[in-house]
C-alpha positions, 0 to 999 in steps of 0.5 A: 256051554249049556247050563248044568242040569240038576239030577233029581228029576226026569231029564225032560222036566229039567230041560223044561224048567231050564227053558222056562227060565229063559222065557221068565228072564225075558231072553225069549219074548212072547211070540218069539220063535224057539231054536229048532229041537235039534239045535236045543238038543245039541246045546243042552247035550241031551237027546232030541226026544228029551227036548221034544218031550220038554216042549210038549210039556211046556205047550200043555201048560200053555207056555209055548205054541206049536205051529205045524210047519212053522215051529215052536213059539213062546205063547203070548196073551191076546184078547181072545186067548186070555178070554178063553183061558181065564173067563169062565162064564158061558151062556145057558147053551154053553157058548162063550161070548167075548166080554167087554169091560169098563174100569170105573176106578183105579186108586193107589193105597196101602195093602190091607193084610189079606191083600199083602198075604195073597200077593206076597207083599210086606205089610202095607206095601203100596198097591193099585186097586182097580174096580171094573165091570164086565158085560156080556151081550151089553148086560153087566154080569161081573163086578171085579175088584183087582189088587196089584203090586204098585212096585211091580206095575209101576206107572199103570194107568188104565182108561177110566169110564170107557170100554177097555180094548185090551184084556188086562193080562195083555197089558201086563205082558206088553207094558210090564213084561209079566206073563200070567201063566196060571191062576188059583181060584176059590168059589163061594156063594155071597149076597150082593152088597149094595154096591154090587146090586147097583152095578148089576141092577139087582136087589141087595142080598141077591145071591152071587158067585164070588170067584177069588183068583190069585194069578201067577207068573211062570214061577208060580209067584203071585201077580194079581188078586182078583175078586169077581162077584158074578150074576149067574142068573143067565150064565154058568161057571165052567171049568174043565178038569183034566 
């Protein structure tokens, strides 16, 4: 029997929420095909047009992928999809390059107040802290500091000092069943600290672009706090507004 749908929002939005719950609960895994529109409509006792509109809405949020002649699939992160959705730097010609990354350190400690607030954790909850460099065309352009809940990402062990072959969002999804669906960002100009300057090959005090990102899951819950210090002397931050 279909789950009863609440009646205070458009029907397609209710269907989209119900189907999103199936992804979030793990009933439908990343990359898995969805039942046909006809089958879903029959199960949920709604029209096929309502199901189609719900699926289109989910696809517009990158939760689903429509493949002509093959059907609809749960979206999954790959190195390329994670890069093109979540790495906003382009060169001066507007071209996106695939970045490489190296983890310099991963440590576990107690959350500071701002970390706990950003991640919705109790004060001094255990967290993983990651220091990572990101390079474009062999040149370090981003110093990245990442904080994660140690309980949610229990057992996380990243390779230290060698190039990472997988995007972190792919690791989260494949190893922990956690999908980053969207992110909120704040940008500001900051002077390079001594540590930033050393990693980026710049003078201390050089202006950098700081991007503070909170990555969120399918339900909007915070998963990751990421603070990037970016050298934009040869690159630009690009964001498309729909």
